[in-house]
N, C-alpha and C positions, 0 to 999 in steps of 0.2 A: 376492336370494340366499336369504332365509329361505323365500320361497314355493317356490323350486326345491328346497331341502333338504326341505321338508315334502312336496312332491310325490314326490321320490325315496323318502322314508321310507314314504309311503303305498303306492307301487308295490312296495317291498320286502315290506311286510307282505302285500299282495295276492298276490304270488308265493309267499310262504311258505305262505299258506293253501292253495295248490294242491298242496303237497308231501305225499304220503301214504306214500311208500316209507320204512320205518324206517331203512334204511341212509343214505338221503339226509338224513333228519332228524338222524341221528347226525353226519353230516358238518357240518351247520350248527352243531350243538352243539359239535363239536370246534373249529370256527373261533371260536366264542364263548369257549370255555375258553382257547384260546391268546390271544385278545384280552384277556381278564381277567388272565391271567398277565403279558402285556406291560404292562398298566396298572400293576400292582403293582411289577414289576421296574423299569419306567421311572420310577416315583416316586423311585427312589434318586438320580436326577439332581438332584432338588430339595434333596438333602442332601450333594451331592458337593463338599464344601469342599476347597480345597487343603490338603495336609497340613502344609506349612511344614517347617521343619528340626527342630522339637522340639515337645513337648507331651505331654499325657496324654489320657485319655478325656474329661475335663471340657472341656479346651481344644478338643478335636475337636468336641464337641457344641456349644460356643459358636460355632465357625466354621460348623458345619452349620446352626445356627439362623439365622445371618445370611444364608446362601445361601438357605435356605428362605423367609425373609421376602420376598426379592425374586423367588423362583421362581414363587410363586402370584400370579396377577393376577385382578382389578385390585388395586392397592395398598390395603391395609387390609382385605382380605377374610378374613384369618386372625388368630387370636390364638395366639401360640406361647409356651408355658410350658416352662421347663427346670428339672429337678431332677437335680443331678449330671450324668450323661451321658444322661439320658432326656428326650426332647422330646415334648410333646403339642401337636399342631396341631389347633386347633378352627376349622372353617370357619364364619365368622359369616354369610356370605351366599355366593351361588354364585361359585365360583372356577374359574379355568382352570389346568391344570397342564401338565407336560411332555408333548410329543409328541401334542398334540391332545386331551388329556384334558379334558373339558368338564363344567361344572356340578358341581364337587366339593362335597360336603356331608358333614356328620358329623364324626368325629374320627379322626385318624391318630396313632398312637403310634410313635415311632422312637427306639430305643436305639442310641447310637453308640459303637463300641469300636474302638480301634486294634489292628491285627494286623500288627505290624512295619511294612512299607511300605504296608500296606493298611488300609482302613477298612471295618468291618462295620456295616451298618444292619439292625437287627432290627425288623420291622414288626408291629404289632398294631392293634387298634381296629376300628371299623366305618365304612366309607366308601361313599358313594353317588356314582356318576358318572351321566352322561347315560344310559348304557346298562346299568348293572349296579349291584348291591350287593355289596360285598366285605368279608369278615372275614378278614384275613390273619394267618398265623403263619409268616412267611417271612423268611429272612435273605438279604441281598444283600451280598456282599463285593466291594468296589471296588478295582481296581488302576489307578492313573493311567497313561495313555499320552499321547503328544503329541496334544493336541486332542481327546481322548476318554477314556473309561474302559472297561476290560475288567471285566466283572462275572461272578461266579459266584453262583447262587441255589440255595437248598434250603429245603424246608419245604412248607407247605400253605396253602390258603385254601378257604373255603366262600363261596358267594354265590348270587345269582340273576341270570341273564342277561336281556337285553332281551326275549327271547321268553317270559319267565316260567319258564324251566326252572331248577330248583335244580341247582347244580354243586358238586362237591367235587373238589379237585385236590391231589395229593400227589406232589411230584417234585423234580427237580433239573436244572440245566443251566447254560448260559453265555449271556452277552449282551454286546453292544457298545452303549455309550451314547455317541452322538455329540451334537453341538450340536442337530441337528434330527431325528434318527432313532434309534430303538432297534430292535435286531435280537436275537431270542432263539432259542435252540436248547434241546433237552432231551427228557427222558422223564418221563412222569407216569402215575400211576394215577388215572383219572378216572371219576366216576360222574355221569352226566347223562342224564336221560330214562330209557331202558330199560337203561343201562349195568349193570355196570361194564365198562370196557375200558381198555387202556393206549394212551397217545397219544405218538407220536413227533413232536416238533416239529423237522422237518428244517430249516426256516427260517421265521421270521415277522418281517417288517420293517414297521414303521409309522412314519410321519413326522408332521409338524405337522398334516397334514390329518386324522389320527386313524384312517384306514382302512388296511388292509394293502396293501402295495405288491405289484405283480405279481411272480411268480416264487417265491413262498413255497409250501411243501409240508408237509402234515400227513398222518400215517398212523395210522389206528385199527387196533389189533390186538386181536382177541377171543380168548377162551379156547378156542374151538373151532377156532382156526387161520385164520379168515377175516380179510380186510383190507378196509378202505374207505380210499380215497385222496382227499385234498382238495387241490386246486390253487387257490391264491389268484391270481386273474387281475387284481386291482387294483380298488380301490373296494369297492362293496358286493357285487360278483359273485364267486362261487366255483364251481368245477367239481368235482362229487363223482362218483367212480367206485366203484360197489359191487363186492363180490366176484364177482357174477354178470357183471360187465362192463358193466352198464347205467350210463350216465353221464348226469348232469343238471346243467345250469347253474342255480344258485339264488342266493339273496341272504342276507346277514346284516347286521343293523343296525351301523352304524359311523359315524364322523365326527361333525362338529358338529351 
């Protein structure tokens, strides 16, 4: 399996190297930006403790810490410190997280606050995953549903994607956090490569395998009025259609 993943990754990079159309490259970067956003929003699942019938911010943080301790694997790969309702998760060695997030390293800060029947998790810190480096300043507000959480997110992050491109993302949207899959929607101002542009995440769904599921769609809107459309066709493959109508199937790094 490791050999297969390595071969797939090498093929993805080889195909990327052949891509010279700036619009196609922007489509790749849009897919990476959406993936990075889904990683941060998806991390809220690791702190999504049951609210119970009573409590305050400190009690909510205590419950969230207990959930987070079990959410990152293998057991013992994190040290979680709490001060009032603020948690600091230090990854002591490579950890796995929600929805196929792999090789977590660095430090993640999460401040937990009650908002009536909701819980808000405010993220900060510097986090490295298999495919990106993330510095979030993003709030995720969780509303419990039967078997899942509805989430609203707002804020920004900066980072570096797997292809070495610096990314800034400032936006808001909604998400559904299920046991095995996270799906996000929203709008953001993005700078990546030759940007800036605005990104509409019509849908982006990723599950335990870590790659986007087929059926997702992203739209890049530029200030001059042109659009690039990105269709997520499942796994590493994406189909990018430039404003000229030229379409190309390309790849983005994802998965374990």
